[in-house]
Every structure is written in C-alpha cells, then in structure tokens.
N, C-alpha and C positions, 0 to 999 in steps of 0.2 A: 294872643294865646295860640300856640300851634295845635291845630286839632287833625287827630289821625283818624282814618276811616279802616275798618275791617269788615270784609264780606264773609259771613260763615252760616253754619247750621247748627253748630253745637250739639251734635245728636249722638252721645251726650259730650258735654264739655269735659275734655280729659287734660292729662298732664301736658301734652303738646300743645294744646289750645292756649293753656295758661302761660306757657314759655312765649309763644307768639305774642300774647297780651303784654307781658312784661318788657319785651323787646320794643313794642310799640310805644310804651309808656317812657321808656328811655329817651325817645326821640321827638316827643310830643308832650302837651300840657294835658291832654285829654284825649279819649278814645270814644268814637261813635261806631257802633255796630250795625250793620244791615245784616238781620238774620232771618231766615227763611221762617215761615209760619208752622202750620200743623202738618204739612206735606213737604217732602224734600225732593232734591233733584235727582235722587235714585229712584223717584216715582213710587213711594210708599209713605204711610204714616211716619211721621216722627215718633221716637221712642216714648217721649213725653211732651206734653204741649209747649208751646211757644212761650207761655207765662212762666214755666217752671224754668225752661231753658234760659230764659232772660234774667231769671234771678241768678241763675249760676254765672252768667256773664258778668253781673254787677260784682260778685263777691271774688271774681279772679281779675279784676282791674278795669273792666268797663265802666264808662261813665253815663252812656246813653245807648239804649237798644231800640231800634227802629225795625218794624215789621217788613221784611221783602214780601210783597204781594203775591198770592198763590201763581198767576200765570208766569211770572218770572221764576219762581222759585222751583217748579216743577219742569222746567224747560232745558234745553240744550246748554252746554257750557257758555256759549256765545250769549244766548239771550239771558242766562242767569248771571253771567258777569255784566252785561249791559244794564240791566235793572238795578244791580247792586251799585255800579258807579253812579247811575243817574240818579238814584236815591241819595246817595251821599253828596252829589254835587247840588241838589236841589235843596239842601240844608244851608247853602251859603256860607258854610263856616269850615268845612273839611277842605284841608290844603293838601293833604297826603293820603296815599292808599298803601297799606302795609299788608302783605301777604307771605306765606310760606312757599317755598319751591325747592325741587331736588337739585337745581343747579346752583341755586343762590347767588346768581350774578345776574343783576339788573340789566347790564348792556347786552348781553346773550339773549334775554327776554325781549328787550326792544327790538333787536335786530330780527328775531324771529316774527314778532308781530308785524313790523313793517314788510317782511316778506309775505306774510298771509294777507296783507292789505294790497300788495302790489297788483295792478290790473292784469297782468299777464298770468298771475297765478290761479284766478278763476278759470281761465281758460284751459289751463293745464289740467286742473282738477276735473274737468268734465272728461278729458281722455281717459282717465283712470276710472271714473265712474262707468263709462261705456265698457270697461272691461269687466264689470260686476263687483267692483270693490266697494267696501264701505266707505261713508264720507271721511272719517277720521284716518283712515288708511290712504285713501285717494289724495287727501290734502298733504298728509306727510311726504307722499311719494312727488307730488307736485312740486312741493317746496325743495326737496332734495334734487331734482331734475333741474330746477331753475337757479338754486342759490348754494347748492352743495351740502354734503353730508352733516358738516358741523352745525349748520343752522336747522336742518331738519330733524337733528338728534333731540333737540329741545321739545319737539312735538311728539315725544315717545313716552313722556312720564306724565302721570295724571294731574300732579300739581303744577308741573312745568306748563302742561297744556291750558290750566285754568289761568295760571299767571299770565300767559301769553294774551287770553282773552280779555283779562283785567287791563292790560296795556293797550290792546286794540280798542277797548271800550272808550278809554280816556282820550286816545287819539281820535277816534271816530265822533265822539260826543264834543270834543275840544274842551274837556274838563280842565278847569283850572286846579289840578290835583297831581302831585309827584308821587310816581310810583315807587315804592321801596320793597325791598324782598330780604328774607333771611332764609338761611339753608334749613330746610326741614329737618327736625330732631327725631332720633329714634325710628320706630316702625314705620313703614311706608305706607301710603293710601291702600286700603283694603288688604294689608298684611295679615297673613293668618297665624302669625307668632308675635310675640312681644320683644322688645328690645330697649335695653337700657332704661328700664323704668317707663317706657313709653309703649303705647298700644294704638292701634288704629281704631277709629269709632266703629267699624264695622265689626273688628274683631270684639269689641266690649258688647256690643248689641247682641251678637251672636251668644257671647260668653253667660251674660245676663239671662238671656230666655233658656239657657241651659243649666241654669240654677248655679252658675259659678260666682266666686267671690270677685268683684272687680275693684274693689275699695283701693288697691294699690296703684291704680292707674288713673284716678279721679282726685282732684283737689278735695280737701276734707269737706268744704263747703258744698260742692258738686254731689258728693256722695250722699250728704245729709239731706239735700233737696229731693235727689232721687229717692232716698228711704222715704222721706215724707209723701211723696208722690204714690209710691206703692202702698203705704199703709192705707191711703184714702182709695186705693183701687183706680188711680188715674194713670198708672203706668205699670208695666210696659204695654204700648199698644200692641195690637195683633192684626196685621193685614188680612189674614185668613178669614176674619169675621166678616169681611166685605165680599169674600170670594164668589159666593153663589149669586150674590145681587149683580155683580159685575158681569159674570158668565150669562146670566138671564137677560140682561139688558142687551148684551151682544148679540144673543141668539135671535133677538126680535128686531134687530137693527137692519139697515141697508146701506149700501156704499155710499149714497148721497148724504147720510148723517154724519159722515166725516169730513164733509166738505170744508168746513171751517175750523177743522182741527189743527194744531201747530204738527208740522212735520209728516203730514199724511199726503203722500204722494208715491209715484212711481208703482201704483198698484198694491201698496202695503196694505191699504184697508180691504181689499179683496182677498189678500192671503189670510189676513186676521179673522174675517168673518167665516170664511171656510173652515179655519182651525177651530172656531168657536163650536161649530155644529157638533164637534166630536170630543173637544176638550172636557175633562171633567174636574180640572184644577186650573189654577193660573199659571203654575210652573209648566203644565203640560199645554198650555195654550202658548207660553212664550216659546217652549221648544218646537212645537208644530209650526210655528210662524217664523222662526229664526233662519235666516239664511246668510250666505257670505255677505251679502249686501246690506241686510237689515240686522242691525247689531241688537242684541239683547236689550241694552239700555234704550234704544230708539222704540222698541216695541213696548216696552214697560211703560215710557213715558206717554205714548200714543193712548195704550190702554187707560191709564190713569186719567189723562186728560179728557178722554170720551166719557168716562164714568162721571167726572166731577163737573164736564160742561164747559171745559176752557175753550175759548175762542181765540183764535190766532191773532185776531184784529186788536186784542186787550194789550199785547206786547209791542204794538206798532207805536212807539213813542216812550216818552219818559215815565217814570214811576208818577202818578198823578197826586199822590198825597203822602204825607209822613206819618204813619201810624206808631204811636209812642207805644212801647211794651214795658219798659222799666227805665228808670234814672235814678243815680245817687244825687248828692248835693251839687256836685259839679255838673253833672247832667242837667238838673233842673236850671242851673244858671245857663247852660247852652240853650236850653228851650226858650229861655227869656230872650236870648240875643236872636234866636231863630225867628222870633215873632217879627224882627225886623229885616232878616235877611233871607228867609225861607222863600223859594219861588213857587211852591204849592202849599196847599192848606195842611195844617198840622192837627193831627187827631189826637188829644190827649185823653179823651173819653168817647164813649160810644155815642154820646149825644152830638158830638162835633161832626159825626158822618151824615147829619141829617141835612148839611148845608151842601153836600156834594152834589154834583150834576155830572150829566153825560157819562163819558167813559169811566170816569172816577167813581161815580155812583153804582154803575154796573159792576166794577171791579170789586167794591167793597161788598157788594150782595153777594158775589160769587164766593168772596173770602167766608161769609156767614154760612153760606151753604155748605162749603167744604167742611167746615168746623163742626157742622151738625152731623155730617157723615163720619168725620174723624172721631167723634164722640161714642160712636158704635163700636169702635175697635179697643175700647180700653175695658180692663178687667170689669170696673163697674161703668156701665153705660151711662153716659149722661144725657140730658134732654137737649132739645134744640134751643138756640137763642145764646149759648154760653160766650160766643164771639161779641155779644152786645152787654153780658153782664159781668164777665171777668174783667176786673179793672186793672189798668196799669198799675205797675209797683213804684212807687214813689219812696225812696228812702232818705227823708230829709236830714237824719243825723248819722249817715253811714259814714 
C-alpha cells in the first residue's frame, strides 16, 4: 500500500485543501496528515481546535491525522517542515510527501533546495545579513548571486518557499520519502480576494470574524463542523483575549528570560522588551519592534514562544512521539501496521503519554499547557486539562 504524507494546518480546511487531498489520493492508497495543534505557524491560536480540524480532514479524504507538536508548529518554515517530515518518517509507512506550490515543478524545487543546502550559501547569506536585511531576503539574494535568478525566483513565493523546506528536510533527514507537488489552485497564500471558487485560509478567517458567509469556500462537511464548534462556543478563537496577559509577562521580564527561546538573537529581545514598556496592544508591540531586519512574522513567533514557554532545544531532533488526532477505517489499519513500523511511541489516548520520558515527556506537557491557554481564547472558555480529556476521533464505519 502506497502511503502519502501531507503537512498542514487546515485553519480552516477549505476547497483548496480538499483539492490537494484528492490529488494525493489519486497517487496513493492512503493519506497521513501531520497537522498543527492549537497554535499555528502564524503565531496565533488556530480558528478552532485541532480535534475539529482533524475531523474536517477525515471528511475531505485524509485517513489518519497526527498532531505536529507545538514547538515545530509555531516555528520558522524550516523547523515547521523538518518537524512534519520527521513525524511522517517516524511512522515507518509514509513513502511520499505531497504538497502544493506556486511553480508546480518538483525539479525546480529540488534545485532550489540543493542551492539552499550548498555550503557556500551560508557564507553568502552572512554578507547580506551584515547589510541589515532580514534572513528570508538575505537567503534569496545569496542564492541569486551563486546560482542565478531562475533558481532564486522559487524563494519568492510563500508556498514555493515551504515546498523547498520540505525537500530540504527530506534531504537533511535522509528520509525515505519521495517529494511530489501540485500547482496551487485559485487564491494565493494570504490573498485578500477570492478566485475561481477558492479562498486563502487567512481570507476566510478574517471574513468569518467579520460575520461574512464563507460556506461557498469550504467543503460541506468542513462548514458543518465549523458550525457545530461555533454553536458550542468553541470557535472562533480570539487572540486578543490573551493580549494583556502577554504584555504583562513581557513588562516584568528581563533579556536573560529569552535565552532559550527559538530565534531570539541579534538583540531582538532587547528591542522587544523596550517596546513592551510603551505598547498597549500586541499590534502596537509588533509595529514598535519591527525593523528591516526583524520581520513581523519573526517577532510574532518570538512573542508567542515566550508566552507559551517554548524552549528551542525541544526542536533539536525528530518529533519524539506520534499523537493520534483522528482516523477512519483505513487509518485504524495504518495504526495497526505502525505498531510494528513506528520509530517512536504512538499515543492513541492520553493515558499513553504516561509512559513518555525525557524530551518527549517535556514536549507533551508543553502541549497540555498551551492548550490550557488556548482554551481562554474561545467564546466559551474551557477549563484546563482538555488536552488530556478530548479523545481522538476513530470512525470505524467511515
């Protein structure tokens, strides 16, 4: 049985995501999804919890959904991709990785990935960083200088960039996984308009919070699941509910408190703490901290990691366990096979986490802590402990 992997957030799962799943199923017998938990790479709480989003995935074609642990999910594109690839590789079953890209050309993506990995590229990047450029821009300029404009052009589009990181992670981890891509359909990543029946997830989140009807851009099952969550007061999340708590923690912190945070370097923590003394909102904090060198995304990730207590050492290695969020009949069969092939523990229920040790135990505890804070962002705040009590979804007769 050919098993394809997809790395996703599904925040929420829209028609573009369903298209990718359908294309993956044409080339494999089953699809395993590595999906972010309750916080996303944008460094904000997901629109609705990972349990609901995993259910959306099953109804759009996924067979098994596994949780990408928090430290990888809220990190840079490189770490996000490496976490997803290592998670899928650790199943011992996934033999291909499927993803969307603007270029839709796997050979171009492979060429760009090898250019990024070339030893001389790091040296060239440093030259541009010294000019005060942000890392993404410095890397693109370095690749252009060494390998030409055609190769560097792949590093200009968001999905192409993430695709390059997927290929890079497969190469670095020596994962026995074939990368495959399909050209992204409809509206682009973060597009502010709709196109040909497609809309970006960011557009849909904003539209929903503005009270607009987004039914036309979601698979029917996704819309029904979203409605169910909203009726219970479990969606949409509202990051502003954590705003004062984050600012309060920043105002009483010191530079050394940032020592173990991901991507805290080059004096960014000092600039952030200075801004926190006057900022009265998160957006003001981000604006006061941002410079040509420090991107908005990097600042957002640092702030969220600081608030949640993400330690950069947690991402120094493979994903240490496989947390099951949802599975259909085929997914349940995959889990049975994984009992023989998985390289790390499988957590089908919360009780399985009791056997975790070391880094894995720390990471799971952090996930539980983050979910307790996520629960405060919901219309009807939920109590602590739901990461332990919300069971995985097993659809035997799906």
